[in-house]
Every structure is written in structure tokens, then in C-alpha cells.
C-alpha positions as CSV (number, residue, x, y, z in Angstrom):
1,X,5.9,-15.2,-13.4
2,X,4.0,-16.5,-11.2
3,X,3.9,-15.3,-7.0
4,X,3.5,-17.5,-5.1
5,X,3.0,-16.7,-1.1
6,X,3.4,-19.2,1.5
7,X,0.6,-19.9,3.6
8,X,2.2,-18.7,7.3
9,X,0.7,-16.9,10.3
10,X,2.2,-14.3,8.7
11,X,0.3,-14.2,5.1
12,X,-2.7,-12.8,6.0
13,X,-1.1,-9.2,8.3
14,X,1.1,-8.5,5.6
15,X,-1.3,-9.3,2.5
16,X,-3.7,-7.0,4.7
17,X,-0.5,-4.1,5.1
18,X,-0.1,-4.2,1.4
19,X,-3.5,-3.9,0.4
20,X,-4.2,-1.2,2.6
21,X,-1.2,0.6,1.2
22,X,-2.9,-0.3,-2.5
23,X,-5.9,1.0,-1.7
24,X,-4.4,4.1,-0.4
25,X,-1.6,5.4,-2.9
26,X,-5.1,4.8,-4.9
27,X,-6.9,7.5,-2.9
28,X,-4.1,9.8,-3.4
29,X,-3.8,9.4,-7.0
30,X,-7.5,10.2,-7.1
31,X,-7.1,12.9,-5.2
32,X,-4.4,14.4,-7.5
33,X,-7.1,14.2,-10.7
34,X,-5.8,11.7,-11.7
35,X,-1.8,13.1,-12.9
36,X,0.1,10.7,-14.4
37,X,4.2,10.3,-13.6
38,X,3.6,10.6,-9.5
39,X,3.4,6.8,-8.7
40,X,6.8,6.1,-6.3
41,X,5.6,9.4,-4.3
42,X,2.0,8.7,-3.8
43,X,2.6,5.3,-2.8
44,X,5.4,5.7,-0.4
45,X,3.3,8.4,0.9
46,X,0.8,5.6,1.5
47,X,2.5,3.2,2.9
48,X,3.7,6.4,5.6
49,X,0.2,7.4,6.5
50,X,-0.7,3.2,6.9
51,X,2.4,2.5,8.6
52,X,0.9,5.7,11.1
53,X,-2.3,4.8,11.7
54,X,-1.3,1.1,12.2
55,X,1.6,2.3,14.8
56,X,3.8,0.2,12.3
57,X,7.5,1.4,12.6
């Protein structure tokens, strides 16, 4: 199933947040030595860090 995003003024910021979290999660995964089994932990930690940096609750 294809995912589509509505083209409105809010699309870019949400997409930008997702991209930042995705990049940070990979950096955490990389820093852990590419050890498998903690993807969710990496994602949630990345999201916490990015939200803190961007001052998003």
C-alpha cells in the first residue's frame, strides 16, 4: 500500500521531524555498534532528543 501525504502547510514540518528522528535513530544504532534488537529503544530515544532540541512537547 502506498502512503500519500496531503499537500498542506503542515506537511513539511511533520516530515522534517520524521527525517530528523530517523537520522538520529540511525546515529544511535551506529553508536551502539549496529547491534540488533533495540530498534524501538533507538527510535524513542531519538524522538526524545530531537523533540528536546526543537522544544516540542
